MIVO-207631 format. One line per field, with one value per residue (C-alpha): residue number from 1; x, y, z. Coordinates in nm, 3 decimals. Example, Ala and Ser with C-alpha at 12.3 -4.5 7.8 and 13.67 -1.06 7.14 Angstrom:
2
pos	c(1; 2)
xx	c(1.230; 1.367)
yy	c(-0.450; -0.106)
zz	c(0.780; 0.714)
// end
This chain:
140
pos	c(1; 2; 3; 4; 5; 6; 7; 8; 9; 10; 11; 12; 13; 14; 15; 16; 17; 18; 19; 20; 21; 22; 23; 24; 25; 26; 27; 28; 29; 30; 31; 32; 33; 34; 35; 36; 37; 38; 39; 40; 41; 42; 43; 44; 45; 46; 47; 48; 49; 50; 51; 52; 53; 54; 55; 56; 57; 58; 59; 60; 61; 62; 63; 64; 65; 66; 67; 68; 69; 70; 71; 72; 73; 74; 75; 76; 77; 78; 79; 80; 81; 82; 83; 84; 85; 86; 87; 88; 89; 90; 91; 92; 93; 94; 95; 96; 97; 98; 99; 100; 101; 102; 103; 104; 105; 106; 107; 108; 109; 110; 111; 112; 113; 114; 115; 116; 117; 118; 119; 120; 121; 122; 123; 124; 125; 126; 127; 128; 129; 130; 131; 132; 133; 134; 135; 136; 137; 138; 139; 140)
xx	c(9.333; 9.453; 9.273; 9.222; 9.049; 9.135; 9.449; 9.484; 9.750; 9.697; 9.942; 9.779; 9.434; 9.588; 9.732; 9.414; 9.207; 9.466; 9.419; 9.049; 9.052; 9.285; 9.031; 8.738; 8.894; 8.991; 8.646; 8.496; 8.744; 8.641; 8.285; 8.309; 8.508; 8.257; 7.971; 8.121; 8.223; 7.850; 7.761; 7.732; 7.985; 7.795; 7.811; 8.028; 7.817; 8.126; 8.132; 7.797; 7.893; 7.653; 7.330; 7.028; 6.685; 6.396; 6.130; 5.889; 5.864; 5.655; 5.665; 5.611; 5.573; 5.624; 5.569; 5.839; 5.930; 5.700; 5.819; 5.713; 5.974; 5.934; 6.116; 6.111; 6.141; 6.253; 6.287; 6.595; 6.805; 7.178; 7.439; 7.168; 7.109; 6.766; 6.782; 6.543; 6.670; 6.565; 6.612; 6.480; 6.261; 6.081; 5.728; 5.593; 5.720; 5.735; 5.694; 5.702; 6.009; 5.946; 6.030; 6.302; 6.681; 6.913; 7.280; 7.429; 7.756; 7.840; 7.890; 8.027; 8.220; 8.084; 8.162; 8.137; 8.234; 8.224; 7.869; 7.693; 7.754; 7.623; 7.608; 7.482; 7.406; 7.383; 7.148; 7.218; 6.883; 6.859; 6.815; 7.163; 7.025; 7.134; 6.979; 7.128; 6.977; 7.082; 7.039; 6.786; 6.729; 6.850; 6.665; 6.756)
yy	c(14.383; 14.486; 14.635; 14.281; 14.142; 13.933; 13.724; 13.797; 14.027; 14.218; 14.001; 13.689; 13.821; 13.912; 13.540; 13.394; 13.611; 13.523; 13.162; 13.179; 13.369; 13.108; 12.834; 13.031; 13.082; 12.717; 12.626; 12.848; 12.702; 12.349; 12.430; 12.600; 12.296; 12.062; 12.251; 12.256; 11.872; 11.789; 11.986; 11.788; 11.903; 12.066; 11.855; 11.959; 11.973; 11.904; 11.558; 11.449; 11.360; 11.079; 11.177; 10.985; 11.010; 10.912; 10.747; 10.644; 10.693; 10.545; 10.535; 10.240; 10.196; 9.877; 9.768; 9.557; 9.480; 9.736; 10.020; 10.169; 10.211; 10.421; 10.427; 10.545; 10.294; 10.445; 10.319; 10.513; 10.517; 10.589; 10.542; 10.373; 10.099; 10.047; 10.019; 9.974; 10.181; 10.227; 10.500; 10.529; 10.813; 10.931; 10.763; 11.092; 11.268; 10.989; 11.211; 11.091; 11.198; 11.388; 11.220; 11.394; 11.445; 11.438; 11.440; 11.160; 10.995; 10.645; 10.622; 10.276; 10.102; 9.798; 9.502; 9.121; 8.880; 8.993; 8.849; 9.054; 9.362; 9.609; 9.975; 10.284; 10.615; 10.954; 11.191; 11.580; 11.782; 12.147; 12.258; 12.103; 11.809; 11.463; 11.104; 10.760; 10.498; 10.138; 9.950; 9.661; 9.557; 9.587; 9.550; 9.547)
zz	c(18.876; 18.523; 18.232; 18.075; 18.376; 18.685; 18.619; 18.241; 18.099; 17.788; 17.601; 17.731; 17.611; 17.267; 17.233; 17.328; 17.085; 16.809; 16.875; 16.863; 16.535; 16.388; 16.495; 16.351; 16.024; 15.999; 16.083; 15.803; 15.561; 15.634; 15.637; 15.295; 15.148; 15.290; 15.133; 14.795; 14.823; 14.839; 14.517; 14.191; 13.923; 13.617; 13.302; 13.022; 12.694; 12.490; 12.657; 12.511; 12.159; 12.086; 11.905; 12.022; 11.872; 12.100; 11.898; 12.190; 12.549; 12.844; 13.211; 13.419; 13.799; 13.975; 14.352; 14.504; 14.873; 14.994; 14.789; 14.446; 14.168; 13.853; 13.532; 13.186; 12.899; 12.575; 12.221; 12.070; 11.737; 11.794; 11.520; 11.312; 11.580; 11.754; 12.135; 12.428; 12.718; 13.079; 13.338; 13.689; 13.790; 14.094; 14.112; 14.219; 13.899; 13.640; 13.326; 12.988; 12.794; 12.490; 12.160; 11.964; 11.953; 12.257; 12.330; 12.531; 12.637; 12.738; 13.112; 13.121; 12.853; 12.682; 12.913; 12.848; 12.575; 12.211; 12.150; 12.433; 12.609; 12.890; 12.837; 13.014; 12.834; 13.019; 12.864; 12.892; 12.886; 12.774; 13.142; 13.218; 13.411; 13.325; 13.364; 13.316; 13.097; 13.070; 12.744; 12.810; 12.442; 12.077; 11.762; 11.388)
// end
């Protein structure tokens, strides 16, 4: 019986150890990339070029098909136009958004014929969080 154990030579044990280490390194690399893949990319403040002034804010909760849904409905002014926008929130933490000035960007470009449109804004909050709001009304 050799120093490496019954039936295994030192070179065979070395090759086996090398193969195990390669697989362990590959596993760690895959696990690291998988963990970073699930992370949400941080928003870039320079992308939020639209000034939006929130004039009023309210939350509303609805019950539909056995579930509660909550959203914020805001009256806002952007580029001199008045909009009603709506964003989903958790029914458990359906806070009222404070009135004031926020930075936003348009997530989805206007779609539809020239006489109507569909638009989604994404607000960037001071803590770096974002929330999407869909335009549900327009006023003069």
